[in-house]
N, C-alpha and C positions, 0 to 999 in steps of 0.2 A: 059549774064546767063538767061535763059529763063524759069519761072517755071509757067507762066500763065495758070491755069486750071480753070474747074467748077468743082466743088464739090457739092455734098450733105452732109449734115450734117450726123453724126451717129445717129442711132434710139434712142429713148427715151430710156432713162435707169432708173430704180428706184433710187430714191433720199433718201436715208435713212439718217436720220438724220440732214437733212436741214432745221432746223427750229431754232426759237429763242429759248432761255433760257425761263423756265416758270416762272421766277422771275417777279413780276408785274411790275418793270423797263423795262423790253424788250417792254411792251405794244403794239406796233403794230404788226397786224396780218403779220406771216410772207411768206406765202404761198398763191397764188389764192386758192378758195375751190378745184379744179381738178390738182392742182400743176402747176408747170411752164410749159408751153409749151417749147418743146425743139427741135420743127422741124419748127420753124417760119423763120430762116436765113439760107441763102445760101452762101458760098464762092463764090465770082466771080474774085476773083485774090487772088493767093495766095503767091504773091511776088509784092504788089501795088509799083510801081516806081522803082523798081530795074533796069530795062532795060533801064532808064534815067541816072543810075549813071554814073559818068564822068570814061573814061575808060574801063578796064575790073572790077571793083570794084563790088563786091557784098553787100548784106546786111550785115552789122556787128550786133552786141545785140543792140536791140533797145525798149526803155522803154518812151522816151519821146515823144509826140506826142498830138497837140492840132489844132483844125481847127482856120482859119482865122476869123476875127470878122464876115463877111458875110458870113462864111460858103462854100466860091467856092472854098477854095485852103485849104491845110494841111500842117500844119509845124511839120517836124521831125528832131530830134536830134539824129543821131546814132554814135556808136563808130567805126567810121572810118574803116569799113569793118574788126572788130575784135572785142574785149572787151575793148580796150583802145586805145586812141588816142595819147598818147607821143609816139613823134618820128615820126608821119605822117604828112604829108601837105596837108592831105584830108580835105576839108570842113565838119564838123560835123553836121553842120544846114542846113536844105534843106527845100523847099518850092515847092510843088507839085500843080497843076491844079487835078482837080478831075479825068482825066483820066490820072494819072500817068506820066504826061511831067513834067519834073524840069524846075522850073520856077526861081529860085534864089537859091544861096550858100552862106556861110561863116562862120566863125570862127575858121579857120585854126590856129593850133599852141596857142590858148586860152584854150582849155577844155581838159581836160583829159578822164572823163567819164561822159558824158551827161547823166542825171538822171531825171530830172522833167522839166516841161515845162508849161508854161502860157502865153497866148497872149491875151493882152489888146484891150479894143474898137477902141482905135486909132492906134493898129498894131503894137505897140510895144512889142517885144519877150522876156520873161526870161526864162532862163536855168540853171538849177543848175548843179553844177560840184562836184558829189558826191565822187570822188577820186578812189574809187573800191576796190578791193580786192589785185589787183597784185601791188608789192611793185611799187612806181613812184620816179622819183628823186625828190629832195627838188626844192621846189617853183612852185607846182602843186596843185589845187583844194582847196575844201574848200569854194568855192566863190559861188556867183551866178550872173549873168549877165543880164542886161536887154539892148537888141539890138533895134535899128530901124530896120525897116522892109529892109533896105538897107544894114545890117549889121553895124552899126556905134555904138560903146560901148557908153551908153548913162549914166550908172550906173555901179557901180560893190558893193555889197554888201559883206562884211568879207574881209580878207586879203589874196591873193593869194598865198597858200602854207603854211598858218598856221591855225593851230586848235585851236580851243578855246573849253573851257569846258562850262558845264551846266548853268554857273552862270556868262558868257560873254554876255556883250550888244553890242559888237562890231563884234564877231568871231562866227564862226560857225564850226560843225565836220561832215562834210560828210552831207551836205544838200540834202534832198531825193525830195523837192518838194517845190513849191511858188504858191501862190495865191494872187491875187488883188483884193480888194473888191470895188464895186461899188463905195465907198466914197474915193478912193485910198489907203486905208492903207493895207499893205503887211504882208501877213502871209506865216510865212517859216516853214518846217517841219525838224527839225534838231535834230538827222542825222540818218543815215543809221546804221543799224546792232541792234540787241536787246540789246547790251549792251552800246551804244552810249549815245548820250545827252539826248534822248526820252523827246524832249520839244517842243512845238508850240512857235514860236516868232513872237510877234506882232511889225509890224515898221510904222512909220509915211509914209506918200507919198514920204518924201524926205529922206527916209531911216534910220531915227533917231528910238533909242530903245524907246517902249512905254511899252512893259511887256513881261511875258514870264508864260508860265504854264508849267506843266507837270514833270515827273521823272519816272524813271524804276520802274515797277511795273505792277500790275493786277486789281488795282481797279479803281474807277472812275475817270478820269483826270491824270490816268498815262498810260506809252506806254511800248512797246517793239516793237522797229521801225515802228515810224508815217512814213509810206512810201508814202502816197498820200493825196491830199486837193480835195476838190469842194465845191462849196456855192449855195444851191437853194434861189428860189424867195424869201424867207422869210429872207434871210441873214444869216441863220445857217451854222455853218462850219462844213463838215463833214471830219474826219479824220479817214483814210484809216490805223487802228492800227495793223498793219500785223502780227507783231509775237504774239499778244493776238487773232488773229482770230476774228476780228471785226470791226465795224464801231463805233465810238464814236460822238457824234454830241454836238457841243458847240454854244452857242453864242458868241458874237465877244469881249467880255469881260473875255473868258476863263471860264463860268459856264457851267458846265456839265447837257446837257438836256435827253441825251438818249443815249443808247447802243444797237446796232442790230448785230445779228450774223447770220442773213438770208441771208447777201450777200456774204458768203464764207469769203475766208481769204485774204483779199483786198489788191492787190498790186498796181491796178491803179483803179479811178474814175473819173467819169466825170457826169454833170448833165446837160441837156441839158434846152431850153428855155420855155420847157413845164413841167418843175421837173421830166421828167424822169431819173431815176438814172441808172447808168452804173458801174458794178464793175468788174473790171477783176482779178480773182483767177487762179494764175500760181502755187500755191504750196501747196494747200491741198492735204493730203494723210493719211495713216493710224497713222501715227506719228504725224504730226502736228496738223491735223483737222479731226479726223477719223469722218467715214461716210458721209463726204461732198465732191461732185464732183467739180473737177476745171471746169473753163469756164466763161465765159460773163456775169454774173447775170444781169437782165433788170425787173427794177419795180419802184414804184411811191417813190419819195422822200418825199413827206407828210405823207403818212402812212405807207409806209415799206413794202408794199407788194410785193412780186417777181412774176412776170408774167410771164417772158420768161428767157430760160438760153441755151445759145450757148454752147453746150458741148464740152470741150477740147479733142482732138482726141489721146491724149497720153494714150497708152494701158496700161502702167506700171508706175503710178505714184509715187509708192512707192519706185522705185528706178531711179526717174527721179528728181533732184532739183527742176527744175523751167521749165514750158514748157506753151504753147498756150502764151496768150497775159498776158502782164505785163502793158502795159499803154493802155488806150483806148480812143477812141474821135469818133465824130458822126459828118457829114457835112451837107449842107444845105438840101440836098435830103433824110437826114435820115438814109444813109449808115454808117455802122459803120468799123471803124477801130481798129484792135488790133496790138500793137506794142509789139514784141516777144522778149524776150531776150536768151532765151536757142536755139530757133531753128533760130533766125537770120534772121526774114524776117517780113513784114507787110501784115497782110490780110487784105481782104475788102470784108465785109458782106453785101449783101442787102434783104430785106424783100422778102420772096415768095410771 
């Protein structure tokens, strides 16, 4: 199935309401003086890697994406050509070179609903199984797998098919994302949905419980669907608090540092080696986040300034639950990859 095309982005549109709260805690500037540039990026591949999928398979829903340590290949975990991998014999975890050629694949029969992903400096690949919305047979989901680059399971966090409550030290309920800090400590966003566990769990490098923080709510340190994680060069943990349409920033002991609303309603986060923050907003509309455009927000992780925005091409966001990128990653050449759940594709963008 071929959908490779060269597109130009939509013309710049007014961005009403894309500012941080006036509360002093919001602190950093929300936009560059002239507003974020909306014509800086072009699509060079509207279905990156799809031609290399085995057989006649097309992309399923995709949210999990992360570069290899050297940035010369891209890991993707997709939902087996559909929105669920149960009863599929397809490999959901895929590695591509930067030209879209498939390099490796694995994971068949393990993951019901791949959702979040992280790749460690040694090449180990973590994938969360968020279970999803459709009914699934017993024995699936609620776990996080650590794979070798060849697909060997090195560690499993949680118990497959067993959901834990917000007080559990060993179980998760639809974990959305995972991140490993430079010192090896593991952070899990647990779990999916605004009414879920709504907490961040910190584990030791060998997977033992250290601490957890968070509960359902809208205050500092409270969450409504902690959907994505990223860490900057200062070691600050960025949490995409999607249901509250904001990013919350914490130190690694769970102390709240800042709250930013200028990066949209974050479904996915990525911070590159230069502390550039990428935030994928696939859900903003009149009901969920009034006045804010969907798209990939790009800015400074240190100051909070938004400098660029790749506009979501969805013409009617009020009647679209999700569109455009939900996961986001950047390769060694600076190209941006948007993993899309609703449109079921991966788009590759380069700078003009």
